[in-house]
C-alpha positions as CSV (number, residue, x, y, z in Angstrom):
1,M,30.2,7.2,80.0
2,H,29.0,4.0,78.4
3,N,25.7,4.1,80.4
4,I,25.1,7.7,79.4
5,L,25.5,6.8,75.7
6,K,23.0,3.9,76.1
7,V,20.5,6.3,77.5
8,F,20.6,8.5,74.4
9,L,21.5,6.1,71.6
10,V,19.2,3.1,72.2
11,P,15.9,5.2,72.0
12,L,17.3,7.0,68.9
13,L,18.1,3.7,67.1
14,C,14.7,2.3,68.0
15,S,13.0,5.3,66.6
16,L,15.0,5.1,63.3
17,V,14.2,1.4,62.9
18,L,10.5,2.0,63.6
19,Q,10.4,4.8,61.1
20,G,12.2,2.6,58.5
21,C,9.5,0.0,59.0
22,G,6.7,2.4,58.3
23,S,5.7,2.9,62.0
24,S,6.2,6.6,62.1
25,S,3.4,8.9,63.2
26,Q,3.0,10.0,59.5
27,E,1.1,7.2,57.6
28,E,2.0,6.5,53.9
29,D,-0.4,7.4,51.1
30,P,-2.2,4.1,50.3
31,T,-3.2,5.3,46.8
32,P,-1.6,3.0,44.2
33,V,0.5,4.6,41.4
34,P,-1.4,4.5,38.1
35,Q,0.0,2.0,35.6
36,P,-0.1,2.6,31.9
37,E,-3.2,1.0,30.3
38,Q,-2.3,-2.2,28.3
39,V,-3.7,-2.0,24.8
40,N,-5.6,-5.0,23.6
41,W,-4.0,-5.2,20.1
42,K,-6.0,-8.2,19.2
43,Q,-9.2,-6.2,19.6
44,V,-7.8,-3.2,17.8
45,A,-6.8,-5.4,14.9
46,E,-10.1,-7.2,14.9
47,E,-12.0,-3.9,14.7
48,A,-9.9,-2.7,11.7
49,T,-10.1,-6.0,9.8
50,Q,-13.8,-6.3,10.4
51,A,-14.1,-2.8,8.9
52,L,-12.3,-4.1,5.8
53,V,-14.8,-6.9,5.4
54,T,-17.8,-4.7,6.3
55,H,-17.0,-1.7,4.2
56,F,-15.0,-3.0,1.2
57,W,-15.9,-6.7,0.7
58,N,-18.3,-7.1,-2.2
59,G,-20.0,-10.3,-1.2
60,R,-22.1,-10.5,-4.3
61,E,-19.1,-10.5,-6.7
62,G,-16.4,-11.9,-4.5
63,Y,-13.8,-9.2,-4.5
64,F,-12.9,-6.0,-2.6
65,N,-14.3,-2.6,-3.7
66,S,-11.8,0.2,-4.1
67,M,-13.8,2.6,-1.9
68,P,-15.7,2.0,1.3
69,D,-19.4,1.2,0.8
70,V,-19.2,1.9,-3.0
71,A,-19.5,-1.1,-5.3
72,D,-17.1,-1.2,-8.2
73,T,-19.2,-1.5,-11.4
74,E,-17.0,-0.7,-14.3
75,H,-13.6,-1.8,-13.0
76,N,-11.6,-2.7,-10.0
77,Q,-8.0,-2.5,-9.0
78,Y,-6.4,-5.9,-9.5
79,W,-3.2,-6.0,-7.4
80,P,-4.7,-4.5,-4.2
81,Q,-7.0,-7.6,-4.1
82,A,-4.0,-9.7,-3.1
83,H,-3.1,-7.4,-0.2
84,A,-6.7,-7.2,1.1
85,M,-7.0,-11.0,1.1
86,D,-3.6,-11.2,2.8
87,V,-5.1,-9.2,5.7
88,V,-8.1,-11.7,5.8
89,I,-5.5,-14.5,6.0
90,D,-3.7,-12.7,8.8
91,A,-7.0,-12.4,10.7
92,Y,-7.8,-16.1,10.0
93,L,-4.4,-17.2,11.4
94,R,-5.0,-15.0,14.4
95,T,-8.6,-16.1,15.2
96,G,-9.3,-19.4,13.3
97,S,-12.7,-17.8,12.5
98,A,-14.8,-19.6,9.8
99,G,-16.1,-16.1,8.9
100,Y,-12.7,-15.2,7.5
101,R,-12.1,-18.7,6.0
102,D,-15.4,-18.5,4.1
103,L,-14.0,-15.6,2.0
104,F,-11.1,-17.6,0.5
105,D,-13.0,-19.6,-2.1
106,K,-15.3,-16.6,-3.0
107,W,-12.3,-14.4,-3.6
108,H,-10.4,-17.0,-5.6
109,E,-13.2,-17.2,-8.1
110,G,-14.4,-13.6,-7.8
111,I,-11.2,-11.9,-8.8
112,K,-10.8,-14.2,-11.8
113,K,-14.3,-13.4,-13.0
114,K,-13.7,-9.6,-12.5
115,A,-10.5,-9.8,-14.4
116,R,-12.2,-11.1,-17.5
117,N,-12.1,-14.8,-16.4
118,S,-8.3,-14.8,-16.2
119,Y,-5.6,-14.3,-13.5
120,F,-3.2,-13.1,-16.2
121,N,-2.4,-9.4,-16.6
122,D,-0.1,-7.2,-18.7
123,F,1.6,-6.1,-15.5
124,Y,3.9,-8.8,-14.2
125,D,3.9,-7.2,-10.7
126,D,0.1,-7.6,-10.5
127,E,0.4,-11.3,-11.3
128,E,3.2,-11.6,-8.7
129,W,1.0,-10.3,-5.9
130,I,-1.9,-12.6,-6.7
131,C,0.6,-15.5,-6.9
132,L,2.0,-14.7,-3.5
133,T,-1.4,-14.6,-1.9
134,M,-2.3,-17.9,-3.6
135,L,0.8,-19.4,-2.0
136,R,-0.4,-18.1,1.4
137,L,-3.9,-19.5,0.9
138,Y,-2.3,-22.9,0.0
139,D,0.0,-22.7,3.1
140,C,-2.9,-22.3,5.5
141,T,-5.5,-24.5,3.9
142,K,-3.4,-27.1,1.9
143,E,-6.1,-27.0,-0.8
144,Q,-4.5,-27.9,-4.1
145,K,-6.5,-25.4,-6.2
146,Y,-4.6,-22.5,-4.6
147,L,-1.2,-24.0,-5.4
148,D,-2.4,-24.8,-8.9
149,T,-3.3,-21.2,-9.5
150,A,0.0,-20.0,-8.0
151,Q,2.0,-22.4,-10.3
152,T,0.0,-21.3,-13.4
153,L,0.8,-17.7,-12.6
154,W,4.5,-18.5,-11.8
155,A,5.0,-20.2,-15.1
156,D,3.9,-17.0,-16.8
157,I,5.8,-14.6,-14.5
158,Q,9.1,-16.3,-15.2
159,N,8.8,-15.0,-18.8
160,A,9.5,-11.5,-17.3
161,W,13.2,-12.3,-17.0
162,N,15.2,-11.2,-20.1
163,T,18.8,-10.3,-20.8
164,K,18.0,-8.3,-23.9
165,Y,17.6,-5.2,-21.8
166,C,19.6,-4.0,-18.8
167,G,21.6,-7.2,-18.6
168,G,18.8,-9.1,-16.9
169,G,16.0,-8.4,-14.4
170,M,12.3,-9.0,-14.4
171,A,10.3,-6.7,-16.8
172,W,7.5,-4.6,-15.3
173,R,5.1,-5.2,-18.2
174,K,4.7,-7.7,-21.0
175,S,4.3,-4.8,-23.3
176,Q,7.5,-3.1,-22.0
177,P,10.2,-5.7,-21.8
178,W,12.8,-2.9,-21.5
179,S,11.4,-1.5,-18.2
180,K,13.0,-3.3,-15.3
181,N,11.4,-2.2,-12.0
182,A,12.0,-2.9,-8.4
183,C,8.2,-3.5,-8.1
184,S,8.5,-6.5,-10.4
185,N,11.8,-7.9,-9.2
186,G,11.4,-7.9,-5.4
187,P,8.1,-9.8,-5.4
188,A,9.3,-12.2,-8.0
189,G,12.4,-13.0,-5.9
190,I,10.1,-13.7,-3.0
191,I,8.0,-16.1,-5.1
192,A,11.0,-17.9,-6.5
193,A,12.4,-18.4,-3.0
194,R,9.1,-19.6,-1.6
195,M,8.5,-21.9,-4.5
196,Y,11.9,-23.5,-3.9
197,Q,11.1,-24.0,-0.2
198,L,7.8,-25.6,-1.2
199,L,8.7,-27.7,-4.2
200,H,12.6,-27.9,-3.9
201,Q,13.2,-27.2,-7.6
202,A,16.8,-25.9,-8.0
203,S,15.7,-23.7,-10.9
204,D,13.5,-21.6,-8.6
205,L,16.4,-20.9,-6.2
206,D,18.7,-20.1,-9.1
207,L,16.2,-17.5,-10.4
208,A,15.7,-16.0,-6.9
209,E,19.5,-15.5,-6.6
210,R,19.7,-14.1,-10.1
211,I,16.9,-11.6,-9.4
212,Y,18.6,-10.6,-6.1
213,N,22.0,-10.1,-7.7
214,W,20.5,-8.1,-10.6
215,E,18.5,-5.8,-8.3
216,R,21.4,-5.4,-5.8
217,D,23.8,-4.5,-8.6
218,N,21.4,-2.1,-10.5
219,L,18.8,-0.6,-8.2
220,Y,20.2,-1.0,-4.6
221,A,22.4,1.7,-3.1
222,A,24.5,-0.5,-0.8
223,G,26.0,2.5,1.0
224,T,22.6,3.8,2.2
225,G,20.1,1.0,1.9
226,A,17.9,2.8,-0.6
227,V,16.2,0.8,-3.3
228,Y,15.6,2.8,-6.5
229,D,12.5,2.5,-8.7
230,S,13.5,1.3,-12.1
231,M,16.0,1.0,-15.0
232,N,15.1,1.9,-18.6
233,G,16.7,-0.3,-21.2
234,Q,15.6,2.0,-24.0
235,N,17.3,5.0,-22.5
236,N,20.9,4.0,-21.9
237,N,19.9,1.9,-18.9
238,S,19.1,5.1,-17.0
239,V,17.9,4.6,-13.4
240,T,14.9,6.4,-11.9
241,T,16.0,7.1,-8.4
242,W,12.5,7.5,-6.8
243,V,12.4,5.6,-3.5
244,F,9.2,4.1,-2.1
245,T,8.4,2.1,1.0
246,Y,6.9,-0.5,-1.4
247,N,10.3,-1.3,-3.0
248,Q,12.1,-1.2,0.3
249,G,9.7,-3.8,1.6
250,T,10.0,-6.2,-1.3
251,F,13.8,-6.0,-1.3
252,V,13.8,-6.8,2.5
253,G,11.4,-9.7,1.8
254,M,13.6,-11.2,-0.9
255,C,16.7,-10.9,1.2
256,Y,14.9,-12.4,4.2
257,E,13.7,-15.4,2.2
258,L,17.2,-16.1,0.7
259,F,18.7,-15.8,4.1
260,K,16.3,-18.4,5.5
261,I,17.3,-20.8,2.7
262,T,21.1,-20.2,2.5
263,G,22.1,-18.8,5.9
264,D,24.3,-16.3,4.1
265,K,24.6,-13.2,6.3
266,I,25.0,-10.9,3.3
267,Y,21.2,-11.2,2.8
268,L,20.5,-10.4,6.4
269,R,22.8,-7.4,6.3
270,D,21.1,-6.0,3.2
271,A,17.7,-6.5,4.7
272,V,18.7,-4.7,7.9
273,R,20.3,-1.8,5.9
274,A,17.2,-1.4,3.6
275,S,15.0,-1.4,6.7
276,S,17.1,1.1,8.6
277,Y,17.0,3.4,5.5
278,T,13.3,3.2,5.4
279,L,13.0,4.2,9.1
280,S,15.3,7.1,8.8
281,S,14.5,8.5,5.4
282,L,10.9,7.4,4.5
283,S,9.3,8.4,7.8
284,D,7.3,11.5,8.8
285,L,9.8,12.8,11.3
286,S,7.3,14.9,13.2
287,E,5.5,11.8,14.2
288,S,8.2,9.1,13.7
289,V,5.8,7.0,11.5
290,L,5.9,5.8,7.9
291,K,5.2,8.8,5.7
292,D,1.9,9.5,3.9
293,E,2.3,8.2,0.3
294,G,-1.2,9.2,-0.8
295,T,-4.1,7.1,-2.0
296,G,-4.5,4.7,-5.0
297,D,-1.3,2.7,-5.6
298,G,0.6,4.7,-3.0
299,G,-1.9,3.9,-0.3
300,L,-0.7,0.3,-0.2
301,F,3.0,1.0,-0.1
302,K,3.4,1.2,3.7
303,G,1.6,-2.0,4.2
304,I,3.9,-3.9,1.8
305,F,6.9,-2.6,3.7
306,V,5.4,-3.5,7.1
307,R,4.6,-7.1,6.0
308,Y,8.2,-8.0,5.1
309,F,9.8,-5.8,7.7
310,N,7.7,-7.8,10.3
311,L,9.0,-11.1,8.9
312,L,12.6,-9.8,9.4
313,I,11.8,-8.8,13.0
314,Q,10.8,-12.4,13.8
315,D,14.1,-13.9,12.7
316,S,16.0,-15.3,15.7
317,Q,19.4,-14.3,14.1
318,L,18.6,-10.6,13.9
319,D,20.9,-8.6,16.1
320,E,19.2,-7.8,19.4
321,S,19.8,-4.1,19.2
322,D,18.3,-4.1,15.7
323,K,15.3,-6.1,16.9
324,T,14.7,-3.8,19.8
325,R,14.9,-0.7,17.6
326,F,12.6,-2.2,14.9
327,V,10.0,-3.5,17.3
328,A,9.8,-0.2,19.1
329,Y,9.3,1.6,15.7
330,L,6.6,-0.8,14.6
331,K,4.7,-0.6,17.9
332,H,5.0,3.2,17.9
333,N,3.4,3.3,14.4
334,A,0.5,1.2,15.7
335,E,0.1,3.4,18.7
336,V,-0.1,6.5,16.6
337,I,-2.8,4.9,14.4
338,K,-4.8,4.0,17.4
339,E,-4.5,7.4,19.1
340,K,-4.5,9.7,16.1
341,G,-5.2,8.0,12.8
342,M,-8.2,5.8,13.5
343,Q,-11.3,7.2,11.9
344,S,-15.0,6.6,12.4
345,Q,-16.1,3.0,11.7
346,H,-12.5,2.0,12.4
347,L,-11.3,3.1,8.9
348,I,-7.7,4.1,8.4
349,G,-6.5,6.8,5.9
350,C,-3.3,7.6,4.1
351,N,-1.8,9.6,7.0
352,W,-1.5,7.4,10.1
353,A,-1.2,10.5,12.4
354,R,-4.4,12.2,11.1
355,S,-8.0,11.2,11.7
356,N,-9.2,13.1,8.6
357,S,-6.9,11.8,5.8
358,A,-8.3,10.2,2.7
359,V,-9.4,6.6,2.9
360,D,-9.5,3.9,0.2
361,L,-8.9,0.2,0.0
362,G,-5.1,0.6,-0.1
363,T,-4.8,3.0,2.8
364,H,-7.1,0.9,5.0
365,V,-5.3,-2.4,4.1
366,S,-1.9,-0.8,5.0
367,G,-3.2,0.1,8.4
368,C,-4.7,-3.4,8.9
369,V,-1.4,-5.1,8.0
370,L,0.4,-3.1,10.7
371,L,-2.3,-3.8,13.4
372,E,-2.5,-7.5,12.5
373,A,1.3,-7.7,12.8
374,V,1.4,-6.1,16.2
375,A,-1.6,-8.2,17.4
376,H,-0.2,-11.5,16.2
377,D,3.6,-11.3,16.3
378,I,5.0,-8.4,18.4
379,P,5.3,-9.0,22.1
C-alpha cells in the first residue's frame, strides 16, 4: 500500500512544487504593472512662480502689477505686494537662485515709492502684511534694513490696540478705531509673536497673548472652529459672522506661533479646530478643494490660509492622524490645480478646479503659495 501511494503522490507533489516555482507550461506575463507617475512638484512650483515674475513683476517700478502683462499706472494694490514677495521668498529658499534674490531690494524700494514714499497706510492690516514680509526678508538675508522697516511699521501698528471700543482688539483702520476685525488681529498677533522670538521683548509676547485672547473671546466660535469677520464698537459690539479662509488662516498662524513659544496645548487645539472647520466648511465639496472666493481681495484668501496651515502641518507635536489628514488635503488641492486649474502660461485663476476662471495677482499668488508649500515642505 505504501509503495502504491508513492507511485501516485511523489509525481503529484513534484508537479505542484514546480508550478509554484513558475515552471508550469503556461509562462507568466512579463509586462510590468504600470506605476503612478511621480509629480515633480519642484518643477510645477517653479513654472508657476516664474509665471508670477514674468507676467506680474514690474521691473521698471519695482512692484507687482495687479493684472498679468498690464502695468499699473494710476494705482496698485498695496497689501497683495507682501504676498507676492512672500512667494518669491519661498522660491528663493527652495532654489537659492540669485534671480529671485535680486528682486528683494527692488521691491523694498519700489513699493515705498508707489505708496507715496511711505510704508504707512490707513489700513492697519495692510501695514501688518508688509511688516510680516519684511521680517521674512530679514530672516533669510540678515540685512538690517528689512528689520528696520519692520520695526518702523510695528511701532505704528501697535497703535491699533485700543480698549475704548469692544473691550480691546486691534482696529482695522486708523480712521475707524471702533471696527475690530479678524483681518487686523490675526496678522498682528503673528507679528507680535515673531518679534518676541526675534528680539525677546516681553511686551511683544504680552500683546500677542492679549490679541489672541480678545479674538478668541469675541470672534472665534470654539465649538466649531469658525473665525468671524469683525465686531463693530459703534453698533452695540455687533459681530459680523462672515467666515473667510483668510481669517481662518491668520488665526491658525497666531495660535501656531504662540504654541511654539509657550508649549501650551490650547493654542495647538485651537489651530487644529480652525483648520478642520476650513476643510469641512470652506471647501468646494464637489472637488474637495478650497472654495472659489473670487478675484481682488478674495483672490488672496486661500493662499493666506495655506501659508499658515502649512506651518501647522510641519509641527512635530501635531497628532499623527491630523497630520495625515491635513497633508492629504493639501496635496489633493495641488493635484487639482495641476490637472484642472493650470491655465496657459502657467497662470492660476480663482477656481482651482477650472482652467478658465478669472486670473489676477491675488488668484495666481494663492496658487503659487500652495505649489511652493507642496514642493518645499510636503513629503
